[in-house]
Backbone as JSON, one array per atom type, in Angstrom:
{
  "sequence": "XXXXXXXXXXXXXXXXXXXXXXXXXXXXXXXXXXXXXXXXXXXXXXXXXXXXXXXXXXXXXXXXXXXXXXXXXXXXXXXXXXXXXXXXXXXXXXXXXXXXXXXXXXXXXXXXXXXXXXXXXXXXXXXXXXXXXXXXXXXXXXXXXX",
  "N": [[-28.39, 98.99, 28.92], [-27.25, 101.77, 27.4], [-28.12, 105.25, 27.23], [-28.53, 108.72, 26.06], [-27.58, 111.03, 28.39], [-29.72, 112.45, 30.76], [-30.6, 115.21, 32.58], [-32.51, 114.74, 34.52], [-32.22, 112.1, 35.31], [-30.53, 112.04, 37.7], [-32.37, 111.68, 39.71], [-32.14, 109.06, 40.85], [-29.89, 109.05, 42.51], [-28.43, 109.07, 45.62], [-28.65, 111.38, 48.18], [-30.59, 114.39, 48.65], [-29.14, 116.5, 48.96], [-26.64, 115.57, 47.79], [-27.84, 115.44, 45.17], [-28.19, 118.08, 44.34], [-25.39, 118.91, 44.32], [-24.49, 117.41, 42.4], [-26.14, 117.82, 40.12], [-25.18, 120.31, 39.5], [-22.57, 119.81, 38.71], [-22.89, 117.95, 36.68], [-24.35, 119.61, 34.85], [-22.42, 121.51, 34.02], [-20.73, 119.73, 32.87], [-22.29, 119.06, 30.76], [-22.42, 121.1, 29.14], [-19.93, 121.32, 28.02], [-18.19, 120.91, 25.24], [-16.36, 118.77, 24.66], [-16.94, 116.69, 26.1], [-18.82, 113.75, 26.61], [-21.57, 112.38, 27.78], [-23.53, 109.69, 29.2], [-26.23, 107.8, 30.23], [-26.39, 104.75, 32.17], [-28.7, 102.31, 31.93], [-30.65, 99.89, 33.61], [-32.78, 97.38, 33.55], [-35.03, 99.36, 33.95], [-33.98, 101.15, 35.55], [-31.67, 103.95, 36.45], [-28.7, 103.23, 36.78], [-25.9, 104.22, 36.76], [-23.87, 107.11, 35.48], [-22.09, 107.52, 32.84], [-19.17, 108.73, 31.28], [-16.86, 110.26, 28.96], [-14.04, 112.18, 28.34], [-12.56, 114.05, 25.93], [-9.1, 114.35, 26.03], [-7.0, 114.84, 24.48], [-6.17, 114.56, 21.15], [-7.9, 111.89, 20.16], [-7.67, 110.64, 22.48], [-9.11, 109.71, 25.42], [-10.44, 110.27, 28.57], [-12.06, 108.43, 30.93], [-14.96, 107.92, 32.92], [-17.29, 106.92, 35.82], [-20.15, 107.75, 37.53], [-21.6, 106.09, 40.1], [-24.84, 104.93, 40.92], [-26.56, 104.85, 44.21], [-27.08, 102.12, 44.76], [-25.36, 100.64, 43.15], [-23.85, 98.24, 43.09], [-25.66, 96.05, 43.36], [-26.37, 96.0, 40.71], [-24.5, 94.66, 38.93], [-24.08, 93.02, 36.67], [-25.52, 94.66, 34.78], [-23.92, 96.94, 35.11], [-21.38, 96.18, 33.92], [-22.03, 95.41, 31.32], [-22.89, 97.62, 30.27], [-20.62, 99.41, 30.54], [-18.75, 98.0, 28.95], [-20.14, 98.23, 26.53], [-19.8, 101.0, 26.4], [-17.05, 101.34, 26.06], [-16.83, 100.14, 23.56], [-18.21, 101.97, 22.19], [-16.65, 104.31, 22.39], [-14.6, 103.38, 20.79], [-15.84, 103.68, 18.29], [-16.16, 106.36, 18.07], [-13.65, 107.16, 17.58], [-11.76, 107.31, 19.53], [-8.32, 106.38, 20.41], [-6.96, 105.72, 22.85], [-7.87, 105.26, 26.0], [-8.21, 106.35, 29.35], [-8.22, 106.11, 32.94], [-8.81, 107.2, 36.19], [-8.43, 106.12, 39.71], [-9.15, 106.02, 43.16], [-6.56, 105.07, 45.42], [-7.13, 103.56, 47.53], [-9.43, 102.31, 46.89], [-10.18, 99.32, 46.16], [-12.15, 97.69, 44.79], [-12.85, 99.4, 42.63], [-10.27, 99.45, 41.26], [-10.07, 96.78, 40.57], [-12.01, 96.49, 38.9], [-11.59, 98.03, 36.69], [-9.28, 96.59, 35.8], [-10.68, 94.4, 35.04], [-12.07, 95.17, 32.98], [-10.06, 95.53, 31.09], [-8.18, 97.39, 31.25], [-4.99, 98.56, 32.12], [-2.89, 99.02, 34.85], [-0.97, 101.95, 35.38], [0.45, 103.73, 36.79], [1.13, 105.59, 39.98], [-0.54, 108.21, 41.12], [0.3, 110.67, 43.39], [-1.11, 112.7, 45.83], [-3.18, 113.4, 44.04], [-6.04, 113.64, 44.2], [-8.6, 116.08, 44.83], [-8.74, 116.14, 47.57], [-6.21, 115.63, 48.4], [-5.72, 112.87, 48.32], [-3.96, 109.9, 47.06], [-4.24, 108.32, 43.81], [-4.54, 105.75, 41.33], [-3.59, 105.51, 37.99], [-4.89, 104.09, 35.09], [-4.66, 102.73, 31.91], [-5.73, 102.12, 28.53], [-4.7, 101.1, 25.58], [-4.22, 99.35, 23.41], [-6.53, 97.99, 21.45], [-8.85, 95.48, 21.9], [-11.38, 93.57, 20.65], [-12.33, 91.35, 22.06], [-13.16, 92.18, 24.7], [-15.42, 93.72, 24.41], [-17.52, 92.22, 23.48]],
  "CA": [[-28.35, 99.88, 27.83], [-26.91, 103.34, 27.46], [-28.82, 106.38, 26.58], [-28.06, 110.07, 26.33], [-27.78, 111.48, 29.76], [-30.72, 113.56, 30.92], [-30.38, 115.67, 34.1], [-33.52, 114.08, 35.55], [-31.63, 110.88, 35.72], [-30.0, 112.25, 38.96], [-33.36, 111.04, 40.82], [-31.67, 107.87, 41.32], [-28.6, 109.17, 43.1], [-28.06, 109.53, 46.9], [-29.49, 112.28, 48.98], [-31.14, 115.5, 47.93], [-27.94, 117.56, 48.94], [-25.83, 115.02, 46.61], [-28.34, 115.65, 43.89], [-28.0, 119.48, 44.07], [-24.23, 119.11, 43.87], [-24.24, 116.48, 41.01], [-26.78, 118.68, 39.12], [-24.23, 121.6, 39.03], [-21.46, 119.19, 38.32], [-23.25, 117.48, 35.31], [-24.69, 120.61, 33.93], [-21.22, 122.06, 33.6], [-20.26, 118.7, 31.91], [-23.22, 118.98, 29.51], [-21.94, 122.32, 28.55], [-18.56, 121.0, 27.72], [-18.19, 120.21, 24.03], [-15.27, 117.7, 24.77], [-17.55, 115.68, 26.95], [-19.83, 112.93, 26.21], [-22.37, 111.73, 28.88], [-24.49, 108.72, 29.16], [-26.87, 107.19, 31.35], [-26.59, 103.22, 32.1], [-30.14, 102.08, 32.42], [-30.68, 98.47, 33.7], [-34.3, 96.89, 33.95], [-35.66, 100.37, 34.01], [-33.31, 101.98, 36.7], [-30.56, 104.52, 36.13], [-27.24, 102.71, 37.68], [-24.66, 105.01, 36.76], [-23.81, 107.92, 34.52], [-20.72, 107.29, 32.4], [-18.66, 110.0, 30.7], [-15.66, 110.35, 28.38], [-13.68, 113.46, 27.94], [-11.3, 114.04, 25.03], [-8.11, 115.41, 26.6], [-6.03, 115.18, 23.51], [-6.77, 113.95, 19.81], [-7.82, 110.47, 20.15], [-7.23, 110.18, 23.92], [-10.13, 110.1, 26.3], [-10.53, 109.95, 30.03], [-13.22, 107.81, 31.25], [-15.39, 107.78, 34.32], [-18.53, 106.69, 35.92], [-20.62, 108.02, 38.8], [-22.65, 105.2, 40.33], [-26.24, 105.18, 41.93], [-26.4, 104.38, 45.58], [-27.16, 100.65, 44.88], [-24.83, 99.92, 41.95], [-23.25, 96.83, 43.13], [-26.73, 95.28, 43.0], [-26.6, 95.73, 39.2], [-23.26, 94.39, 38.66], [-24.25, 92.59, 35.26], [-25.76, 95.69, 33.95], [-22.86, 97.89, 34.84], [-20.29, 95.61, 33.12], [-22.65, 95.45, 30.04], [-22.92, 99.27, 29.94], [-19.1, 99.8, 30.46], [-18.27, 97.33, 27.68], [-20.65, 98.9, 25.35], [-19.23, 102.41, 26.45], [-15.84, 101.1, 25.6], [-16.95, 99.98, 22.08], [-18.75, 103.35, 21.66], [-15.56, 105.2, 22.32], [-13.73, 103.29, 19.62], [-16.65, 104.27, 17.18], [-16.11, 107.78, 18.26], [-12.45, 107.42, 17.15], [-10.55, 107.13, 20.58], [-7.17, 105.28, 20.39], [-6.41, 105.47, 24.21], [-8.69, 105.48, 27.15], [-7.51, 106.21, 30.64], [-9.14, 106.51, 33.98], [-8.15, 107.21, 37.59], [-9.29, 105.48, 40.74], [-8.53, 106.24, 44.48], [-5.56, 104.09, 45.63], [-7.82, 102.72, 48.47], [-10.73, 101.74, 46.23], [-9.79, 97.99, 45.41], [-13.19, 97.26, 43.7], [-12.68, 100.05, 41.37], [-9.0, 98.98, 40.39], [-10.25, 95.45, 40.05], [-13.19, 96.66, 37.81], [-10.94, 98.48, 35.46], [-8.38, 95.62, 35.38], [-11.53, 93.26, 34.35], [-12.33, 95.83, 31.48], [-9.03, 95.45, 30.19], [-7.19, 98.45, 31.62], [-3.67, 98.26, 32.72], [-2.41, 100.01, 35.82], [0.23, 102.58, 34.83], [1.17, 104.25, 37.73], [0.4, 106.13, 41.11], [-0.48, 109.73, 41.18], [0.18, 110.97, 44.68], [-1.86, 113.77, 45.86], [-3.95, 113.71, 42.74], [-7.59, 113.96, 44.54], [-8.88, 117.31, 45.3], [-8.52, 116.23, 49.07], [-4.98, 115.18, 48.49], [-5.52, 111.47, 48.21], [-3.45, 109.24, 46.06], [-5.08, 107.75, 42.68], [-3.89, 105.03, 40.33], [-4.0, 105.8, 36.64], [-4.93, 103.18, 34.38], [-4.85, 103.07, 30.62], [-5.97, 101.04, 27.7], [-4.42, 101.74, 24.23], [-4.38, 98.26, 22.57], [-7.84, 97.63, 21.49], [-9.15, 94.04, 21.6], [-12.56, 93.39, 20.65], [-13.0, 90.32, 22.97], [-13.75, 92.65, 25.87], [-16.62, 94.34, 24.1], [-18.86, 91.34, 22.93]],
  "C": [[-27.88, 101.15, 28.18], [-27.68, 104.21, 26.8], [-28.09, 107.77, 26.86], [-28.37, 110.51, 27.7], [-28.84, 112.5, 29.73], [-30.65, 113.91, 32.39], [-31.47, 115.13, 35.15], [-33.34, 112.87, 35.98], [-31.13, 110.83, 37.25], [-31.03, 111.92, 40.1], [-32.93, 109.87, 41.45], [-30.37, 107.86, 42.09], [-28.72, 109.92, 44.46], [-29.07, 110.48, 47.57], [-29.78, 113.57, 48.11], [-29.91, 116.55, 47.91], [-26.99, 117.06, 47.97], [-26.39, 115.44, 45.44], [-28.27, 117.23, 43.44], [-26.6, 119.6, 43.53], [-23.81, 118.4, 42.55], [-24.95, 117.34, 39.9], [-25.97, 119.73, 38.53], [-23.02, 121.07, 38.16], [-21.8, 118.8, 36.7], [-23.73, 118.5, 34.32], [-23.45, 121.41, 33.41], [-20.6, 120.9, 32.59], [-20.94, 118.78, 30.56], [-22.84, 120.23, 28.6], [-20.56, 122.28, 27.92], [-18.57, 120.33, 26.37], [-17.32, 118.79, 23.96], [-15.83, 116.57, 25.68], [-18.6, 115.12, 26.5], [-20.34, 112.3, 27.46], [-23.66, 110.63, 28.44], [-25.02, 108.18, 30.36], [-26.81, 105.41, 31.33], [-27.93, 102.83, 32.83], [-30.18, 100.38, 32.36], [-32.01, 98.15, 34.29], [-34.94, 98.33, 34.62], [-35.12, 101.42, 35.11], [-32.03, 102.52, 36.18], [-29.64, 104.0, 37.04], [-26.22, 103.54, 37.72], [-24.87, 106.0, 35.58], [-22.21, 107.8, 34.2], [-20.45, 108.49, 31.39], [-17.29, 109.61, 30.07], [-15.36, 111.75, 27.91], [-12.48, 113.39, 27.25], [-10.35, 115.02, 25.78], [-7.0, 115.62, 25.63], [-6.6, 114.39, 22.35], [-6.6, 112.4, 20.12], [-7.64, 109.88, 21.64], [-8.47, 110.7, 24.73], [-10.06, 109.59, 27.92], [-11.82, 109.65, 30.39], [-13.74, 107.95, 32.56], [-16.82, 107.41, 34.56], [-18.93, 107.23, 37.44], [-21.9, 106.97, 39.1], [-23.94, 105.64, 41.25], [-25.74, 104.6, 43.21], [-26.41, 102.88, 45.59], [-26.42, 100.06, 43.73], [-24.54, 98.79, 41.84], [-24.44, 95.86, 43.13], [-27.03, 94.98, 41.85], [-25.26, 95.5, 38.68], [-23.26, 94.04, 37.19], [-24.37, 93.92, 34.35], [-24.61, 96.76, 33.88], [-21.89, 97.38, 33.81], [-20.69, 95.67, 31.79], [-22.53, 96.75, 29.57], [-21.5, 99.84, 29.74], [-18.53, 99.18, 29.16], [-18.89, 98.07, 26.53], [-20.13, 100.42, 25.27], [-17.81, 102.27, 25.76], [-15.91, 101.05, 23.84], [-17.38, 101.15, 21.4], [-17.52, 104.29, 21.41], [-14.62, 104.79, 21.07], [-14.64, 103.79, 18.21], [-16.44, 105.84, 17.17], [-14.57, 108.1, 17.83], [-11.25, 107.49, 18.2], [-9.71, 105.89, 20.38], [-6.6, 104.87, 21.88], [-7.55, 105.86, 25.06], [-8.07, 105.38, 28.4], [-8.51, 106.44, 31.76], [-8.21, 106.42, 35.36], [-9.02, 106.64, 38.66], [-8.37, 105.74, 42.07], [-7.78, 104.86, 44.8], [-6.31, 103.14, 46.7], [-8.97, 101.96, 47.93], [-10.39, 100.48, 45.5], [-10.93, 97.63, 44.63], [-13.0, 98.11, 42.45], [-11.45, 99.6, 40.51], [-9.5, 97.52, 39.8], [-11.27, 95.35, 38.91], [-12.45, 96.98, 36.71], [-10.03, 97.47, 35.0], [-9.42, 94.57, 34.54], [-12.01, 94.01, 33.01], [-11.29, 96.01, 30.62], [-7.83, 96.69, 30.35], [-5.99, 98.17, 32.44], [-3.16, 99.4, 33.69], [-0.97, 100.61, 35.39], [1.16, 103.28, 35.66], [0.38, 104.94, 38.92], [0.59, 107.6, 41.06], [-0.73, 110.28, 42.66], [-0.33, 112.52, 44.81], [-2.9, 114.4, 44.72], [-5.29, 114.28, 43.06], [-7.4, 115.29, 45.04], [-8.69, 117.41, 46.88], [-7.06, 115.65, 49.42], [-4.57, 113.62, 48.46], [-4.82, 110.88, 46.8], [-4.47, 108.34, 44.95], [-4.1, 106.98, 41.96], [-4.34, 105.47, 39.04], [-3.97, 104.46, 35.87], [-5.17, 103.55, 32.82], [-5.06, 101.75, 29.74], [-5.69, 101.57, 26.32], [-4.44, 100.7, 23.15], [-5.75, 97.67, 22.42], [-8.0, 96.26, 21.15], [-10.82, 93.96, 21.54], [-13.38, 92.36, 21.49], [-13.66, 90.9, 24.17], [-15.19, 93.32, 25.47], [-17.69, 93.47, 23.57], [-19.62, 91.05, 24.0]]
}
């Protein structure tokens, strides 16, 4: 299930130091009118925070920040992401895009599973200089969202 993000949901994430940094980041996201934030809740546990930021009319960049044990909740995460994609349609997005680190195969596979297509490599994209792949999804099929 997805619900509106609440800053208190950060209690399910990593160390206290990480929580402080995440709190600053998500507070800034909450103040951004182009950003929509949601908490993915599965069996009473916040398993991820999902977001979409409108970067152009009808175009959104999607992302999620997982809790420390997210891979234990794969089914819940898949359901939440599929619901999130359907919700983006309802919000009027025609294209969604996401970036994932070049060396994060699980993330690349997950985006492919959700119907995103790899579009290219962004050399030096990360703040630490790492390369990332960009994935996009612009031809909507409701099959993925059922």
